[in-house]
Each structure stands twice: as structure tokens, then as C-alpha cells.
N, C-alpha and C positions, 0 to 999 in steps of 0.2 A: 246482465251486465259483463262490458267488457273494457277493461281497465284500459286498454290503450285506443280506444275509440275518440275520434275526433270530431271537428265539427262536421266535416264532409262526409257523404256516403261512399261506403264502398262497395264496388262491384261484387256482386254474390259469386262470381265465378274464379275472380281472383281470389276473394276468401276463401273458398271451398279447396284451391289450390294448394294456399300456403297453409291451410289449418292442416287439411287432410283429416288424418284418423287420431288428431293428439288427443281428443276427448277419449277416447278408447282406451288409447295407451296409458291417459293419466289415471284412468282407473286402478292400475296397478300400483301406483304411488300414493293414491287416495291416503289409504291408513298410515302411512309414514309422514306425508303432512299433516295429518290431523297429532301423530306422536309428538311431532317437531313443534306444533302449535301449541300443545298442552306445555311442553318444556317452556316455550318461548312465552308464554303466559306466565308461569311459575317466576321465571325471571323478573318481567315487567313487576309483578308484586313484590317480589324480593328487593326491588330498586325504589319501590314507592311511586312508580309511573303510574300504575292502577291499584284500585284499593283491593283488599282481600276479599271484599265482598264481590266486587267485578271478577278477578282470578276465579271465584268459585263458580260463576254463574257462567264465565266464559270454558270452563274445563268442564261442568256440566252438559252443556250445549254441544262441545268436542265429541264427550263420551256418547251420546245421542249418534252424532254423525258417523262416530268408529262402528258403533252396533249396526247402523244402516249400511255401511262400508263391509262389514265381516257379513251381514245376511242377504248381501247383493242387492238391496234395494236402493242404493244412493246412485243416482244417476246424474251426467253432465250435459244439460240440454245443448242446444244449438246456439241458446241465447247467450252462453258463457264463452269466454275465449279458452279457458282450463279448469283443472282442478282446484286451481287456487281462488281464483275468482269467484267459484260456485261455494266453496266453504266460506269464505268471507261473506259473501251474500246471504247464505244460511244462517251465518251469525248475527248480521246485523238486523236480518229479518226476526229473527228470536229476541234479540237483546238490544235494538237500535243502536244508539251511539257508543254503547258497548261493545258490541260487536266490531265496529269498526277500529278499535283500538288493538286490536291483534295484530293491526299491520305497522305499530310503531317500532320503531328502532330495527326494523325488517325490512331488508329490501327484496324485491322480486327474486333477484338471483339468490339471494340467501337461502330464501323458500325452496328454489328447485334445487339447489345443491346439497342442501340438508336432505329433502324428501328421497333425492337420488341415493346420496350415502350410506342413509338408512336402509334403502332397498336393497342396494348391493350389498351390504354388510350381511343382510338376512339371507338373501339368494345364494351367497358364496358360502354361507352356512351350511344352508339346504344340503348344497352340492357336495360340501366336504363329509355331511354324515352319509350321504348315500354313497360317496366313494368308501366309507369307512365300511360302510354295510356291504359292500359287494368284496372288499377286502378281506373282510371276515368270513364271506362264506367262500371264496376261493381258498383261503386257508383250511377251512373245515373241511372241503372236499379233496385237498391236497393230503391231509389226513386220514381221512376215510379210505382214499385211493392210492396210498403210497406203495401197495404190493402188488397192483395191477398194472401188469408192462404192456409197454406200448413200441412197438415196433420201430426204429428208427430209420428215415432215408435221408439221402441228401444226392441233390442231382439226377433223382430218379434211382439213387442205388442203395442197398443195404447201408445202413450205418450202425452206431451203436443205439443199442435200445434203452430206453427210459423207462417212466412210470407215468400215468395219468397224474399222480399226486407231483411228481416233478414238474410236468407241464402247468398245473393249476396254480401250484407255489410261485413259476417263473411270472405268470400272468399277474399273480397278486404283486410280487415285487415291483413290478413297472408302476403299480398305482402308487406306491410311496414317494416317488419323483414328483406325481400328480399333486398328492396332498401336500408336499412342501411348496409346490408354485401357487396351489391354492392359498395356503395360507400366509404366503409372502403378498400375495395379491390382498387378501383380507386386510393385512397392515398395512398397506400402503393407501388402501380405501377407507381405514378407520382414522381417519383425520378430520377435525373440525373444520368445515369451510366456511363455519360464520365469520362475516367482516370480510369476506371476499371482494365484495361489491361487483359492481360492472367493468369499473377500469383494469 
């Protein structure tokens, strides 16, 4: 199912060139597209666009897809343009017309932006946590080795001596700026893109 498919047939060479490895890349955001779709389903039910029963069916089907994504059995075959069309196809296959309702009041651009935003938020937090772990390790090494002296050199000449502890703490200190930059990036990324639309 390709949402952009027109009446004429597209040359396979052109399609392969333009699509490239998009499907492989889309597997990285599949989880976030499902999470966003669950939130969208709840919104549709809250404003009475779909019934509670339809919302429950959609969320159950999305949860099944989420498990497939997490255990890496979820695939995006060549028949599909991307992860969004694959998920919509699976929902429609399981739930019929109810599955199609997931696209109500949501543009394709909304889907892409929200899935990417959730992906970026998660990945930035993972990086921040790893930098904090490295920082704590360096501080621990600085405390452990603060008395171990290290000869100092500048321009190949003997200079003021320091310690391994001082060097470890100096590297740890440079990570503080990195954490602040990552937090600033996270703040910028953490904005709801819904309603941005194509224009």
C-alpha cells in the first residue's frame, strides 16, 4: 500500500533511487509512530470522533504492533512506502474501516514530525544519561588517583607537575558544557509539532 500511488506506473529504478533505504531507517521510528498513534486515538475518542469501543480496539491492535517492533519481528515490506502506511495497513487489515480512522484529523506531516520528535527526545536522553555516567566515572577516578603524581610538560620541556586525579577531573569538567548543550537541544526538540501541516 503506497499512499502516494497514482494511476500511472512508476519506473522501478526511479522508485528505488528516490526511496533508497527509507524503510530500514523508518524501523527506528516505528515504535514512536505507534506511541503517537495511541495518543492520537485517545484524543479522537475524547472529542467523540471515534467511539470508546473503536479506541480500545485501535489501542489493542497498536499494542500488538508495538510488541512486534520491540521483539524485532515487525517488517516494512517493499510494497509499503514507509512505516506509516505499513501501520495503517495492519490496523485496517485487523479492524477494517475502524483501522482507517487512525488517520482522521492528522496529516502525514504530523505523523512524521511527531514520530521524529519522540525519537529525538528519547535518543537525546540516552546520550545525556551516558555522558552523566562518564562524568561520574571520571570524578570517581579523580578521587581515587588524586595523590598519584603526573609529570608535566609544555613544548617538550619540564613544566609544573599535576596528578592523574587533576587530569580526570579536568576531562569531567568539559562534559558539563556538553550536558548543558544537550539539555538545551532537548528543550528545543520538546515542542509539539502537531498542526504544523504541509504549508
